N, C-alpha and C positions, 0 to 999 in steps of 0.2 A: 886195582886196589880200591878198597873202600875208603872214600874221603871222610875226614872228620865231620861230625854233625854240624859244627859251626860253619864249615865251608859249604855244606849242602844248603843250609838256610840262606847264606849270603848269595849263593848262586840263584836260588829260587827268587829271592827278592829282586835281583838284578834282571832276571828274565821278565818278571811282572812289570817292573818299571819301564823296561824297554818296550814292551807291548803297548803300554799306555802312551808313551811319548812318541810313538811312531807317526811320522808326518802323514796328513790326509791326502788322498788322491784327488786329482782335478774333478773327477765325477762326483765325489762326495761333497766338495765345496759347492758345486752347481746345484746339487739337490738341496743343500741347506739354504742357499739364497732363494731358490724357488719357493721353499716353504715359507720363508719370511715374507716374500712378496705376496703370496696368496693370502696369508693372514692379514696383511695390511689392506689388500683389496677387499676382503670380506668385511673388515672393520669399516672402511669408507663407504662401501655399498650399504651397510646396515644403517649408517648415519644418514645417508641420502634417503633411503627408504622411509626411515622414521620421520624425516623432515617432510617428505611428500605426504605421508599420512596426516601429519599435523596440519599441513596446508589445506588438504582436501576436507578435513573434518572441522577445522576451527578458523580457517581464514575467511575474511569477508569477500574474497574472490574479486578484488578490484582488477578490472581489465586494463590493458595498455591504453585504451581510449580514455581512461579516467572516469568512465561511467560505471555505476554499480551493475554487476551482472544481475539479470532478472530471469525468473522462471518463465516457462511458456504460458502466455495468457490463454485462458480458456476460449473455446470456440462458441459461436452462436449458430444455431440451426433453425430451419423452419419446421413446421409441424410434421413434415414428411422426412426429416433428416437431411435435407439439402443444406450444405454449408453456406452461411451468409457472411461469416467473419471467422478468420483463422489467423494464426501467427506463423510466419515463415522466417528462415534465416537468409539474410542478404549480405553480400560482400560490401565492405567499406575500405576504400584506399586512403591511407594517410601517410604522413612522412614525419620523421624525427630528424631535423637537420643536424643535430649534434652527433648523430651516429653515422652520418654519411661518410664513407671512406673513399669513394671513387671520385672521378673528375666532376666537380660541381657544374662546370660549364656544359660539359657533355650531357650530364644528367638533366639539366634544365631543358635542353633541346629535346631529349627523348620524352620527357614528361609532356612537353607542349605538343609533341606528335601524338601521344597516346590520349591526352586529355586537352583538346584544343580550346576548351572554354576559357582557359587562361593562356596568357602569352608567355613567351620565353622569359621576358623581363619579370613577369609576375613570379615565375618559378625561381628565377635567379634571386629575387629579393627574399623569398622564403628560405632558400638554401643558405644564404649568408646572414640571415636574421639572428642567428644564435638562439632562437627559441626551440623548445623541445617538441612541439607537436602542431601539425596542421592537418585538417581534413582536406582531401583532394577530390574525392567522389563518393557520395553517400546517398543512395546505394550505388553499387557498381556492378555491371554485368560480369558473369564468370569469365568471359574471354578477356576483359580488361584486367581482372585480378590475375589471370594467368600471365598476361604480358608484363604486368608490373613485377610479378614474382620472378620472371625470367631476367629482369635487370640485374638481379643478384646483389644489390647493394643492401647492407644491413640497416641503412636508414629508412628504407621503404617499409611501411607497416600495412599488413593486411589483417583486417578484423572481420568477424562475422557478427552481425547485430540482428536482433529480432525486429521484424517489421509487421505491422498489422495489414492483412490483405483481405479485401472484400471481393470474393470470387464472382459475384453477380454484378459487379460494376456499380452503376448508379441505382440499381433496383432497391427500393426501400431506403433511400438515403436518409430521410428524416426519421425513420424508425430506428435505424442502426446507429446513426450519429457517426462519430469517428474517434479513433484513438491511435496515436502514433508511437506509443510506448507500450511495453508489455507489463511493466510493474503496476502502473496506474494510468487510468484514462486521463486525457487532457481535460481542461475545463471546457468540454465540448457539449454535445447534445446526444439525445437518443439513448438507445439501450446500452451502448458502450459506456455511457456515463452513469446511467441508473444502476446497472448491474456491475459496476466497476469492482466492488469489493469481492464478489464471487469470481469474476473473470480473472482478477489479478492473482487469485489463489490457484488458478488452473481449472476452476470449475466451468462446466459448459452450461449453456442456457438454451432451452428449447422453446422457441416462440410459437405463438398460435398462428402466425402468418403462413399462408399457402403461397409459395412463389408463383404458381400459375395464376392465381387470382390477382396477386399483386401486379404481375406483369400486364394482365388484361386491363386492370384498373388504371394504371399509369399510362398505358398506350392509348386508351380511349379518351382519357381526359386531355392528354397532349394533342390528340387529333382534333378534338372539339375546340380546344383553345385556339388552335390554328384556324379553324373554319370560321369562328366568330370573333377573332382578334381579342380574346380575353387576356387580361394581364396576369391572371392567376386562376388556379383551379384546385379543387380538393375533393376527396371522396373517401368513403369508408364502407367496408363490407363487414357486417357483424353477424355472428351466430346468435339468433334470437333466443335460443334456449340456454346458452352458457355465457354469453357476453364476450366470447372469444373474437378477437379482431382477425379476420382472415386476410384483409387487405386494407392498407391505409396509405393514401397518396396525397402529397402536397406539392404543387408545382408553382414556380420553378423548384426543382429538386437540387440536392447537393450531391457531390461525388465523394463518398466516404474515403476513396483512395487518394483524393486530392481536394480536401474541403476548402483550403485557402484559395485555390484557383476558382472554385465555384463562387466564393464570396467576392472575388475581384471582378467577376464577369459583369460588365455594365448592362447586359440584357436581362440579368436576373433581378426581379423586383420583389421586395417583401418576402424574403426567403424563410420566414418563420414557419413552423408547422401549423398550417391553417386548420387542421382537424382538431388539434388538442389545445393550441395556445391562442389562436385568434378568436375573437368574439364578434358575432355579427347579429344584426336584427334579421331574423330568418323568415320574416313575412308570414304569409298565409299558411305555411306549414304548421303554425301554432294553432290553427283552427281545429285540427284534430284533437289537440289537448283540451281545448275549450268544450268541444262536443263530448269528449269522454268524461270530463268533469260534470257536465250538465246531465248526462245519462246516469252517472253514478249517484248523483244527488237528487234524482227524480225531477229535474227541471224539464227534461225531454221525456215525455211518456207517450204523447199523442203525436205520431209522426206526420199526421195530416195537418197539424197545426201550421198556420201561416204567419209570416212576419212581413210587415209592410216595408218595402225597400224602394218605394217609388221616388223618394226624394232624399237628399243628403241629410245626415243627422248632425245637429249642432249641439255641442256641449261646451259651454263657455267660449273660449277662443279656438276650440278645436272643431273641425268639420270632418265628419266621416262620410266618405262617398265610395261608390263602387266603380271599378275600372270599366266594367261593361254593364251599365245600368239596365235593369229589366223593366222598370217603371210599372211594377205590379207587385202583388203579394207573392211571396215564395213559400212553398212548403219546407219543412225541416230538411229533407234530403236535397232539395234544390238550393237551399242556402249553402250547403257544402259543395255540391257539384258545380254550381255557378260561382263559387268562392265569393260570396257576398260579405263584405266588411260590415255593412249596415245590419244585416240580419244576425251575424255573429256577435256584434257588439250588443244587440238587444238580448241575446241569449246569455251573454256574460253578465249583463246587469241583473238578470233574474237569478243568476248563481250567487251574486253578492261578493263584496271585496274580501271578506274573511275566507270564504271557501276558494276563491280564485287564488289568493296568495298561498293558502295552505296546499293547494294542489301542485303549484309550481315547486313548493318546498318538498312535497312527497316525491316529486319527479327528480329530486336532487339537483335542482337548477339554481340553488343559492350558494353552492360551494364548488370548487374545482372538482373535476372528475378524479377517479382513483386510478387511472391508467398508469402503468409502470414507466412513466417518463417524467422528467422534471419540467418539461415544457407543457404546463397545464394552466390554461387561462381561467381567470376569475370572472364569473358572469357580471354584467353591468345591469343593475337592478333599479327600478323606480325608487325615488326618495319617499314617496307616499303612495298609498293605494286608494286614492279617491275615485270618484265616479269615472272621470276621464281616463285614468290609468287602467281601471278594470276593463273599460271598453276597448282601449287601443291595444293593450297587451293580449287581448283575446285573438287578435289577428297578427301578432308578432311585431307590433310597433311599440317602442319604448322599453323593450327588454332585449338584451343581447347576451347570447350564450355561445359556446363553441359548437361546431357541428356534431362533435361526439356526444355532448349533452342531449341533443335532439335525437340522435340515433339510438341512444339508450332508452329514451322515452318511447320512441316508436316501436322498439322491440317489445316493450311491456304492453303497449296497446294491442299488438298483434299476437303475442304468444300465449294469451290467456290471462294477462293482467299482472305478470310477475316482472318486476324490475331487477335487472342484474347489472352489476358494475362491469364496464368494459375492461377487458384484460388483454395483455400482449403475451401471456403465458399459456401454453397449451394445457388444456384441461385434462387431468388424469382421470380415466374412467373409474367410477366408484366413489370418487371424492365429492363431497357436497359442494354446491355452487352457491355463493352468497346471493341472497334474494330478499326482496321486500315486495309485498303486494301493493300495487298501485291502483288497480281497478279490479272489479269482479270478473269472473269468466263470462258472465252474461254481457257486461259492458264491452269486453274485448271482442265478443262475437259480433256485436253491432258495429264496432269500429272496423272490423275486417270487411263487413258489407259496405260501409261508407268508403273505405279506401279503394275497394274494387270499383265502386260506382264512379268515383272521380276519374279513374283510368278508362272506364268504359264510356262515360257520358259527360265528364266534366273537363277541367283544365288539364288533366293529365293523360289525355288520349294518346299523345305522342310517345308515351312510355310503355305502351301496350305491346310487350314482346309476345308474339303468337305462341299460344300453348303453355306459357309459363305463369299465367294467372297473376299478373303484377297488380299490386294495389299501392296507393300512396297519395301524396299531395304536393302540389307545386307551391312555391313561395317567391314573391318578387318584392324587394325592398330597396329603397334608396340607400346608397352607400354613405357611410359616415366617415368623414376624414377630419381629424382634429376637433371632434365634437360637433361638427356641422354636417347637415345633409347635403350631398352633392347632387344637383339636378342632372338628369340625363346619364347618371352612372348608377348601375344597379348591382345588387347581389342577388343572383338567381339560384334557387334551390329546388331539388326534388328529393323528397324523403319517402321511402316506401319499403315494401317487403314482398317476398314471393316464396312459394306459391300461396296464394291467399286462402285456399281451402285447408292448408296446413302450413302456416308460415314457418320457414326455417331460417331465412336470411334477410337481414335488413340492408338496404342499399341507400346511401345518401350521397349526393353530389352537389357541389357548389361551384359556380363560376363567378369570377370577379370582373365586373365591367365588360361584359360581353357586348359586342356591337351588332346592331341589326344589319341584315344583309339580304341579298336575293334569296339565299337559302332559307331564311327565316321569314320571308315575305314582308320584310320591313318591321317585324315585331322583335322586341327584345325582352319579353317576359319569360318566366321560367318554363311555361308550356311549350315555348319554341326554342329555348336554350338548353335547359338541363333535362327536361323530360326525354328528348331524343337521345341524350347522352346516357341516361339511366337505362333506356331500352337496349342500347348497344352493349352496355356492360353486362346486363342480366342475360342477354342472349348468348354472350360468350362464356360467362362463368357458370350458368345453370347446368349445362351438361358436365362440366368439370366437377361440380359438386354433387352429381348424381341426380339432378332434377332435369328430366327429359321432357320436352314439350308434349303435352297431351291435350288435345282439343276437347275431349269428352269430359274433362273434370273442371270444376270451378266452384267457387263459393256461391251459396244460394242467396241472391239478393232480390228474389222475386217479390217479396213483400214490400220492398221500398221502390222498386222500379216503376210501378203505376203512379207513384206520387211525383215523378218527374214529368212535368207537363210538356216540356220541350225536349224531345228526344234528339240526341246528336247523332248524325250519321257521318262516319268518316268519309271525307271527301278527297278529291284529287289535290287539293292545296295543302294538305298536311304533309309535313316532312316525315322522313322515315323514322 
């Protein structure tokens, strides 16, 4: 039978309501719960990810050590790309006693076994101190870090910290200086301090130094210091055409990897940079400057002219004498080759005070050098430029400059007359080189002849490296300590260049208080102390720099040689 319409509607409604109210199965409940958990997990993960992004982008990134994180400090390279300074990451072991969960007594024993520089009692005091942080080993070797990590206690802290490394050890210590932080250099010395702003930003620095030249320079100076018991030594090798410093040594040196240890060493005397900071009276090496000044101003035109040096020269309270008197008149070339103070003083008097003073100024000897180091000495100048000053400064007495000042001047005398400021930065080809003209090309040509004559016939014969055409001048001066001259204590110098037919490199070496010995035949002048040192250095670095010994080449000094009336013949008593 057909049911009434009202009944059919009621049944349909009941069927619909029954379907909705039907209880869920166990599988359906599990699916709903899983969906809720997944939604919550995604929400939490999103919050964590957002927080990590915020930390990475906007946090100041304070480490657990409490030290601000630093970017990698830039590297320092030599002119050939050899690394001289770089930054590495090293492990640091620390402890946070507040987070220690294990047995503190047992942990103290284990720490003393791993790091025996402290006792068990020391570690126990740390662990019970209630403090939040202690450094235990800084830096730490990787194997120690692994052993500490194996302890498994949350109170142990392992950090990686940047540390400055100087791969070449002590090579160029005074040039590089030191820095134990990567964000900023310490109040130290050298290139690390001078270039700190660039290095701290991650920029690299390419120095003009050639590590091969630097190693030879340091090695030979140290060897000579040992032979003659000198308390200090210094040297510089300079490119005469660009002013680039290829090598600069000052001994005793510092160890950039451990500068404080170097400073504590009782055997290290006077550890300042003796090339750029220390000032000395450099003796007869200044005679080359006096002769260049005289030639430039027409005081020396007749090379056969003679100067009477038979007796000492008295000027007021000053007496000028020669170390090896000749007791006769000397020609102009002889005044130089025999290193006559009396003859040079007379030439300086003919030049006159104004031109003498002006020439020193033109040679940039009145101000510190422009080298890229903060360790730059200020020359010690005469208070007045009267007659006595003019005569004595002519042979390096009464005026004190750094060895680098003199090296710059010698480069100008040899290279055609152009003065260049010394630089520690590698010169980029094509870029102009700062320059001032000191003397004319003609004057420079005569100076090359004189430099070569001194090594062939004068006080510098012991600097004559075979085939390398060395030229230069020796200088011996009494050492000054606390404003007073010290008897029997000398500063001995050789300044020169090679090869003299086309000078490329200037070499200047200084020894502090070298002692006479059998090897120097009882002499302690520069001709026996620093001239042999220069010879060794030049013989080693010449081939490295592309200058091979050639006996058939030389500067032509034939027009001056006949004016030297006493020819020197190398004898068996000369040192190597």
